[in-house]
C-alpha atoms as one frame of an Amber mdcrd trajectory, in Angstrom:
protein
 -33.000  64.459 -55.526 -32.601  65.574 -52.095 -31.764  69.521 -53.634 -35.007
  69.023 -56.082 -37.626  68.520 -53.284 -35.741  71.401 -51.816 -36.611  73.540
 -54.596 -39.828  72.567 -54.938 -40.103  72.999 -50.973 -38.174  75.330 -49.284
 -39.810  74.274 -45.656 -39.082  71.312 -45.840 -35.111  71.139 -45.099 -35.746
  72.013 -41.177 -38.632  69.674 -41.604 -36.065  66.847 -43.233 -33.400  67.866
 -40.281 -35.865  67.423 -36.858 -36.849  64.049 -38.567 -33.313  62.873 -39.248
 -31.946  63.595 -36.016 -35.608  61.590 -34.646 -34.359  58.340 -36.795 -30.224
  58.879 -35.524 -31.850  58.574 -31.692 -34.259  55.764 -31.906 -31.604  53.932
 -33.945 -28.990  54.357 -31.555 -31.300  53.733 -28.404 -32.901  50.642 -30.574
 -28.969  49.841 -30.853 -28.290  49.892 -26.838 -31.533  47.382 -26.943 -30.158
  45.083 -29.302 -26.859  45.198 -27.627 -28.000  44.375 -24.391 -30.696  41.601
 -25.875 -27.744  40.581 -27.373 -25.300  40.666 -24.753 -28.217  38.512 -22.469
 -28.307  36.032 -25.457 -24.682  35.234 -25.225 -24.900  35.230 -21.377 -27.689
  32.574 -21.482 -25.780  30.348 -23.993 -22.516  30.120 -22.220 -24.783  28.788
 -18.353 -27.104  26.527 -20.598 -24.428  24.937 -22.238 -21.484  25.229 -20.110
 -21.098  21.417 -18.516 -22.800  21.703 -14.812 -19.272  20.099 -13.323 -17.328
  23.087 -14.422 -19.484  25.505 -12.522 -19.751  23.260  -9.911 -16.201  23.151
  -9.474 -16.089  26.636  -8.766 -17.712  26.041  -5.237 -16.547  22.059  -4.591
 -13.323  21.189  -3.522 -12.503  17.426  -3.476 -10.856  15.502  -1.043  -7.047
  15.410  -1.113  -4.213  13.845   0.567  -0.782  15.006  -0.561   2.583  13.088
   0.347   5.324  15.460   1.957   9.184  13.388   2.710   7.589  11.874   6.026
   4.309  13.448   6.457   0.978  12.920   4.419  -2.087  16.036   4.836  -5.462
  15.082   4.100  -7.429  17.934   3.695 -11.332  18.234   2.974 -13.114  21.643
   2.588 -16.305  22.549   3.823 -17.393  22.865  -0.182 -17.343  19.453  -0.475
 -20.193  17.582  -2.091 -20.985  14.602   0.650 -19.047  11.761  -1.587 -15.433
  12.988  -1.723 -12.779  10.733  -1.028  -9.469  10.346  -1.356  -7.341   7.113
  -0.500  -3.369   7.040   1.281  -1.056   5.412   2.211   1.258   4.806   5.914
   4.899   3.478   5.944   7.619   3.151   7.784   9.235   6.107   5.836   6.746
   8.146   5.568   5.155   7.125   8.990   3.361  10.915   9.383  -1.091  11.383
   8.726  -2.627  14.961   9.480  -5.963  15.004   8.897  -7.568  18.594   7.934
 -11.485  19.576   7.982 -11.431  22.729   7.011 -14.160  26.041   7.902 -16.752
  24.081  10.635 -16.057  20.903   9.593 -15.030  18.208  12.370 -12.894  15.187
  12.741 -14.513  11.755  12.621 -14.680   9.669  14.258 -16.573  12.203  16.964
 -13.767  12.178  19.245 -11.190  10.684  16.884  -8.298   9.269  18.995  -7.631
   5.839  19.729 -10.647   4.360  17.657 -11.439   4.592  13.475 -13.557   2.908
  11.432 -13.141   0.191   9.276 -12.502   0.659   5.070 -15.613  -0.132   4.204
 -17.730   1.826   6.625 -20.741   4.025   5.112 -20.562   5.941   7.992 -19.369
   7.603  10.782 -21.100   5.804  13.980 -20.068   2.856  15.827 -16.528   3.015
  14.874 -14.854   0.589  17.059 -11.805  -0.335  15.430  -9.055   0.439  18.256
  -5.638   0.964  16.541  -3.270  -1.033  18.477  -4.891  -4.071  16.926  -3.845
  -3.044  13.407  -0.210  -2.529  14.413   2.428  -4.897  15.681   3.086  -4.519
  19.347  -0.170  -3.322  20.168   1.489   0.267  21.295  -0.418   3.275  23.031
  -0.864   5.114  19.475  -3.520   7.481  18.994  -4.693  11.084  17.042  -3.646
  14.290  18.376  -4.814  17.812  17.993  -2.894  19.817  15.625  -2.542  23.195
  16.537  -5.220  25.926  14.706  -3.897  28.324  12.033  -7.598  29.400  10.284
  -8.677  31.857  13.633  -9.696  28.594  15.133 -12.162  27.248  12.135 -12.295
  23.616  11.463 -10.142  21.150  13.357  -6.486  19.072  12.428  -5.282  16.222
  14.232  -1.977  13.863  13.478  -1.211  10.621  13.672   2.418   9.624  14.069
   2.856   5.501  13.981   6.489   4.112  14.990   8.162   2.315  12.216   9.012
  -0.568  14.701   5.111  -0.784  15.345   4.151  -1.584  11.236   1.947  -4.515
  11.290   3.028  -7.821   9.262   0.264  -7.464   7.063  -1.734  -4.708   5.367
  -3.883  -3.029   7.454  -7.196  -0.249   6.369  -9.117   1.822   7.797 -11.169
   4.986   6.987 -11.334   8.352   8.844 -12.440  11.780   7.712 -14.819  15.208
   8.647 -18.195  16.074   8.822 -20.396  18.604   9.258 -22.239  19.775  12.449
 -25.317  17.806  11.469 -22.878  14.707  11.425 -23.307  14.874   7.821 -20.561
  13.100   5.982 -18.436  15.197   3.676 -15.243  13.310   3.500 -14.246   9.640
   3.839 -10.480   9.173   3.507  -9.576   5.268   3.170  -5.498   4.692   4.798
  -4.301   1.818   4.532  -0.842   0.437   7.004   1.573  -1.051   4.605   3.525
  -3.551   6.372   6.780  -4.291   7.048   9.584  -5.636   4.897  10.187  -9.498
   5.915  13.846  -9.195   7.469  16.747 -11.420   8.794  18.399 -10.718  11.648
  21.563 -13.163  11.867  20.475 -17.145  11.659  16.964 -15.585  11.868  14.415
 -14.698   8.995  11.337 -12.929  10.677   8.352 -12.973   7.594   6.082 -10.208
   6.770   2.920 -10.490   4.331   2.378  -7.401   2.826   2.258  -6.359  -1.149
   5.479  -4.841  -0.487   6.914  -7.064   1.967   9.147  -9.815  -0.211  10.371
  -8.239  -2.846  13.540 -10.780  -2.929  14.349 -13.668  -1.136  16.075 -13.966
   2.280  19.249 -16.262   2.108  20.452 -18.540   4.457  24.019 -20.517   5.111
  24.440 -23.500   7.594  27.590 -25.088   8.224  29.292 -26.591  11.212  29.665
 -23.632  12.624  26.362 -22.178  12.064  24.182 -24.584  12.648  20.876 -23.634
  12.683  18.313 -20.861  11.051  14.942 -20.107  12.883  12.027 -19.316  10.311
   9.478 -16.721  12.215   6.037 -17.173  10.167   4.437 -15.456  13.879   0.384
 -15.119  14.306  -0.310 -13.930  10.836   1.533 -16.351   9.151   1.606 -20.097
   8.251   4.562 -22.560   7.196   5.286 -23.327   3.947   5.320 -26.409   3.195
   3.152 -27.273   5.262   4.691 -30.635   6.383   7.863 -28.545   6.117   9.553
 -31.670   8.573   8.931 -34.640   5.571   9.930 -32.494   2.689  11.088 -29.414
   1.499  10.667 -27.371  -2.104  13.401 -26.914  -4.324  12.171 -23.520  -6.061
   9.992 -20.292  -4.795   7.002 -20.810  -2.837   3.423 -19.609  -4.678   2.037
 -19.776  -1.555  -0.316 -23.239  -1.892   2.087 -26.113  -1.097   0.847 -28.886
   1.134   3.995 -30.462   0.457   7.143 -30.670  -1.606   8.821 -33.599  -3.797
  12.682 -32.818  -1.868  13.156 -35.771   0.466  15.858 -34.436   3.046  17.544
 -37.729   3.459  18.851 -37.278  -0.622  20.632 -34.313   0.494  21.685 -35.317
   4.231  22.371 -38.887   5.356  20.482 -39.478   8.380  18.091 -37.101   8.599
  15.451 -37.210  12.020  12.278 -34.930  11.349  13.551 -33.895  15.475  15.988
 -31.882  13.415  13.067 -29.344  13.307  11.552 -27.816  16.797   8.226 -25.606
  16.699   7.704 -22.676  19.467   4.094 -21.825  19.964   4.948 -18.361  21.257
   5.692 -17.062  18.094   4.749 -19.287  15.916   8.488 -20.283  14.383  10.565
 -23.627  13.443  14.172 -23.978  13.910  16.304 -26.237  11.611  18.922 -27.175
  13.787  21.562 -29.672  11.892  24.015 -32.118  13.581  27.449 -30.986  13.606
  28.621 -34.517  12.132  25.771 -34.805   9.683  26.628 -32.120   7.393  26.679
 -33.689   3.944  29.945 -34.186   1.630  28.089 -32.047  -1.091  26.558 -28.591
  -0.530  22.833 -28.718  -0.909  20.175 -26.416  -1.181  16.188 -26.156  -0.212
  13.252 -23.337  -0.091  11.030 -22.886   3.116   8.770 -20.004   3.750   5.897
 -18.521   5.402   2.622 -17.172   3.962  -0.525 -14.858   5.127  -3.046 -17.107
   6.930  -6.805 -16.311   6.543  -8.130 -14.276   8.593 -10.085 -15.267  11.815
 -12.194 -12.113  11.800 -15.109 -12.321   9.224 -15.643  -8.604   9.843 -11.955
  -8.126   8.993 -12.446 -10.866   5.515 -13.401  -8.160   3.139 -10.634  -5.505
   4.118  -8.095  -8.699   4.015  -9.368  -9.764   0.663  -9.008  -6.371  -0.849
  -5.429  -6.145   0.062  -2.962  -8.096  -1.672  -0.151 -10.458   0.382   2.779
 -11.810  -0.559   4.658 -15.142  -0.279   8.138 -14.775   2.141  10.703 -17.189
   0.705  13.874 -18.672   2.604  16.920 -19.789   0.151  18.786 -21.579   2.305
  22.416 -23.073   1.393  23.584 -26.238   3.431  27.535 -26.361   3.004  29.597
 -29.606   2.851  31.418 -30.718   6.254  34.772 -29.770   5.933  35.845 -33.421
   7.436  33.328 -35.239   4.595  34.859 -33.065   2.363  38.781 -33.660   3.160
  37.554 -37.629   3.106  35.771 -37.947  -0.182  38.786 -36.078  -1.444  40.567
 -38.817  -0.276  38.680 -41.351  -1.448  38.690 -40.086  -4.873  42.714 -39.573
  -4.541  43.105 -43.068  -3.477  40.735 -44.277  -6.003  42.852 -42.478  -8.678
  46.315 -44.081  -7.157  45.001 -47.536  -7.288  43.279 -47.641 -10.878  47.172
 -45.972 -11.835  48.783 -48.439  -9.844  46.324 -51.062 -11.727  47.338 -49.857
 -15.035  50.906 -49.874 -14.389  51.050 -53.588 -13.198  48.914 -53.945 -16.731
  51.345 -52.706 -18.203  54.404 -54.294 -17.295  52.937 -57.680 -17.787  52.053
 -56.441 -21.922
């Protein structure tokens, strides 16, 4: 058809060539515009349908605590959104906490030293909880500056708790990082894990943390070691409450006012004065006179539980942290003389019985 048109209109070929080139140029231009429009549409679709959290994640870094062998580091970046928070635990084995506030952030509360905030504090103002009051022995523990490694940007401080000063109950406090306008950026809730219950010779010192009582403590009494001491401490209460009137025969749950075990049933001649209380450390000592040990071995269970906090301000915190009961299994060994006397009586009874049987047999 093109050749026919060429023959009929000889001048049409040059015009057709120019028109073709113009059409091709317009097509290429339109293609580029369509490609650009398509790219914009794709980009718009990606941004519109991508979850906001995925985009925000590029700018916002959450508060984070990471634990090492003996040190935990809690880090807060300047991009944190103000609601960032994390939790961590200090224990006798992991007793160092480093607070790392990056960029222009500062440690909170202000002038972080020997005072921290309550665990439930909403702001970093009026933080008057003294660290020493959360620890045993009230040691002079304080946060200390950490040498900066980022060209003097931000602020870092470290807290070291001596293992021997960990509390007898789980305690909590809060620290964090704030911006230059005092706006809160990150909050870190720290649990001071209570020490474990410990036995030293014939003395058991009770603790009440969530992990303090993984097993029962065991004590043996005999004429050579005829006494033991149960230390409940200022945080504890003895179990059963009427400990000098009776004992428990199984594990304590924590609500025992009294138990059905009768001392006289296992310790003939028992007197309440065998128990003595020491107010200085809220401890209780059971001493059995050497000549009053039973003829047969006896067992009993006593212990301590955490008493309710007398500080209303710490009530919510204390309730939020679970406590455990300190159980002590006491074995009272039989007296060697009583046991020997009992065996002699048994032998005498057997001999007497044999003699009677012999006489009876001869008469028959």
